Every structure is written in C-alpha cells, then in structure tokens.
C-alpha positions in Angstrom: -6.0 7.2 -13.5 -5.4 10.6 -12.3 -4.1 10.3 -8.4 -4.9 13.1 -6.0 -1.8 12.3 -3.9 1.8 12.7 -4.9 4.6 11.7 -2.3 5.8 15.2 -1.5 2.4 16.7 -0.8 1.5 13.6 1.3 4.5 13.8 3.2 3.8 17.4 3.9 0.3 17.0 5.2 1.1 13.7 7.1 3.9 15.6 8.9 1.6 18.1 10.1 0.0 15.4 12.1 3.2 14.4 13.3 2.6 10.7 11.7 5.7 8.4 12.0 5.2 6.3 8.9 6.1 8.0 5.4 3.7 9.1 3.0 5.2 5.8 1.3 4.6 3.5 4.4 1.1 4.6 4.9 0.2 3.9 1.4 1.9 0.8 1.7 -0.1 -0.2 4.9 -3.4 1.0 3.0 -2.7 -1.1 0.1 -2.0 -4.2 2.1 -4.9 -3.7 3.9 -7.4 -3.1 1.0 -5.7 -5.9 -0.9 -6.4 -8.4 1.4 -9.9 -7.9 1.9 -10.4 -4.5 4.2 -12.7 -2.2 2.6 -11.5 1.1 2.0 -14.7 2.6 3.1 -15.0 0.9 6.6 -14.9 2.0 10.0 -12.3 -1.1 10.4 -9.8 0.3 8.0 -9.7 3.6 10.0 -9.5 1.8 13.1 -6.6 -0.2 11.9 -4.8 2.7 10.6 -5.3 4.3 13.8 -3.6 1.1 15.7 -0.8 0.6 13.0 0.1 4.1 12.0 -0.9 6.3 14.8 0.3 4.3 17.9 -3.4 4.0 18.8 -4.1 7.6 19.4 -7.4 8.9 17.8 -7.2 10.3 14.6 -7.7 14.0 14.3 -10.8 14.3 11.7 -8.5 16.1 9.1 -6.3 13.1 9.1 -9.1 10.6 9.1 -10.4 12.4 5.9 -7.0 12.6 4.3 -6.7 8.7 5.1 -10.2 8.1 4.1 -9.6 9.8 0.7 -6.2 8.0 0.2 -7.6 4.7 0.8 -10.3 5.1 -1.6 -8.0 6.4 -4.2 -5.9 3.0 -3.5 -9.0 1.2 -3.7 -10.0 2.6 -7.0 -6.5 2.3 -8.5 -6.1 -1.4 -7.7 -9.7 -2.0 -9.1 -9.0 -0.1 -12.5 -9.0 -2.3 -15.4 -6.2 -0.7 -16.9 -3.7 -1.4 -14.1 -3.6 2.2 -12.9 -2.3 1.6 -9.6 0.9 3.2 -8.6 3.1 2.9 -5.6 3.3 6.3 -4.0 7.3 7.1 -4.1 9.7 10.0 -4.5 9.8 11.3 -7.7 12.1 10.0 -10.2 14.6 13.0 -10.0 14.8 12.4 -6.1 18.3 10.8 -5.3 18.1 7.2 -5.7 19.0 6.0 -2.1 15.7 8.1 -1.4 13.6 6.0 -3.5 15.1 2.8 -2.4 14.6 3.8 1.2 10.9 4.7 0.5 10.3 1.5 -1.6 12.0 -0.6 1.2 9.5 1.2 3.5 6.6 0.6 1.3 7.3 -3.3 1.1 7.5 -3.4 5.0 4.3 -1.7 5.6 2.0 -3.4 3.3 3.3 -6.6 4.6 1.9 -5.6 8.0 -1.4 -4.3 6.2 -1.7 -7.4 4.8 -0.6 -9.6 8.1 -4.0 -8.3 9.5 -5.8 -10.4 7.2 -3.2 -13.1 6.6 -5.6 -15.8 7.1 -6.8 -15.2 3.6 -3.4 -16.8 2.2 -4.5 -20.3 2.2 -6.6 -19.9 -0.3 -4.6 -18.1 -2.8 -2.9 -18.9 -6.1 0.6 -20.4 -6.2 1.5 -17.5 -8.0 0.6 -15.1 -5.1 1.9 -17.0 -2.4 5.2 -16.7 -4.5 5.0 -13.4 -5.0 4.1 -12.8 -1.1 7.4 -14.8 -0.4 9.2 -12.4 -2.6 7.7 -9.5 -1.2 9.1 -10.8 2.4 12.6 -11.6 1.0 12.7 -7.9 -0.5 11.4 -6.4 2.8 14.6 -8.2 4.6 17.3 -6.8 2.1 19.7 -4.2 2.8 20.3 -1.9 0.1 23.8 -0.5 -0.8 22.8 1.9 -3.7 24.9 2.8 -6.0 23.9 5.5 -8.7 24.1 4.2 -12.1 22.1 2.6 -14.9 22.1 -0.7 -13.8 20.9 0.4 -10.4 18.2 2.4 -11.8 17.0 -0.4 -13.8 17.2 -2.5 -11.0 14.9 -0.2 -8.9 12.3 0.2 -11.3 11.9 -3.4 -12.0 11.5 -4.1 -8.1 9.1 -1.4 -7.9 7.2 -2.7 -10.7 7.5 -6.2 -9.6 5.6 -4.9 -6.0 3.1 -3.1 -7.9 2.1 -5.7 -10.0 2.0 -8.2 -7.0 -0.5 -5.7 -5.0 -2.8 -5.7 -7.8 -2.6 -9.6 -7.9 -3.2 -9.8 -4.2 -6.0 -7.3 -4.7 -7.8 -9.4 -7.7 -7.6 -12.6 -5.5 -8.3 -11.2 -1.8 -9.6 -7.8 -1.8 -12.0 -7.4 -4.9 -13.7 -10.7 -3.6 -14.1 -9.0 0.0 -15.2 -6.0 -1.3 -17.9 -7.6 -3.7 -19.1 -9.9 -0.9 -19.3 -6.6 1.3 -21.5 -4.7 -1.5 -23.7 -7.8 -1.8 -24.5 -7.5 1.9 -25.0 -4.1 1.9 -27.7 -4.9 -1.0 -29.6 -7.8 1.2 -30.0 -5.3 4.1 
C-alpha cells in the first residue's frame, strides 16, 4: 500500500505549525487512538489530537487536514489484508541513534493514544495483553546505541514487533469499533 507521508516530509510539514511531537510520535499517537477504537474520520479523534499533540490550542485548518489525511492513511493501512501498516520512522540510511530515538518516541506516543481507550483492554486476548505489556517495557528502556550489524538487527526486530502489535491491537479493538460505528451510520 503506497503511503502519502514519509518521515522527513511529515516532520517538515508539522514543523511549520510548531507541533511539539515528532512525526513518529504523531503517527504513534494516531495509531494508538485508531487501533484502540477511535474512528479516523471522527471529530473525537481531532479533539483528542488537539489535546494530546497541540497543547489544547485550536488546530489550524491546514494542520487539521494534514492530521485527518494521516489518520485515514493509518486506518486504511491497519485494515490492509496484506499487512501494509508501517511505522513512520527515519529512513534506513539515517543514523541508528536517530532511528532508535524515533522508535522510542513512536511507542511512547502509541501508548498515550492507546491509553485514551484503555477500558477496552479487559476484553482482549492474552497475546494482545502480553504485547501491550511488552510495549510498556520497551517504552521504559534507555537505549545505548552502538552502530553495527547486531544493533541494526535488534532495531529492525523491535520495529517489526511494534508494527505487528499495533495491527493486532487494531484487529481486536479498532476494527470492531470501526465496524460498529459504520453499522450505526447505516441504521440512521
């Protein structure tokens, strides 16, 4: 699934609005919200992003549109049968320390977004609860980054684990909520 955003482009766009979270953190937050049941096209999502990522200040129309586009892309990629969801991180040729920092920011922001709907956790599978526990532990780690093949391999393994965990969360919580809201729309 082709993506509209890459890390550098989104970072540049968000920087125009003095947004505090990084591009990885914004995507992590959106993913956490959507994967746990907030619909990408809901006003609730924009209200939450205003509070969580823009210090409660009103979102400029262009920024709101940008976040809405990214939210729709996140939801579409999480729904993709070919497992097309990808974490928005710096390119592979960026320094490993930068990529690890972005990865740490992504998981912390995912947990913030996910935490908004955390009441849903009680009904999840043991596998998902374990993955969420692992994400919490990963978010607490302080990474001492040394360049090398082992460090690169570890980075990719953690990134892949987080990607799969986010999709698992969406499958159990977000997809159910999205189809419930679609059913409610057709009943009206």
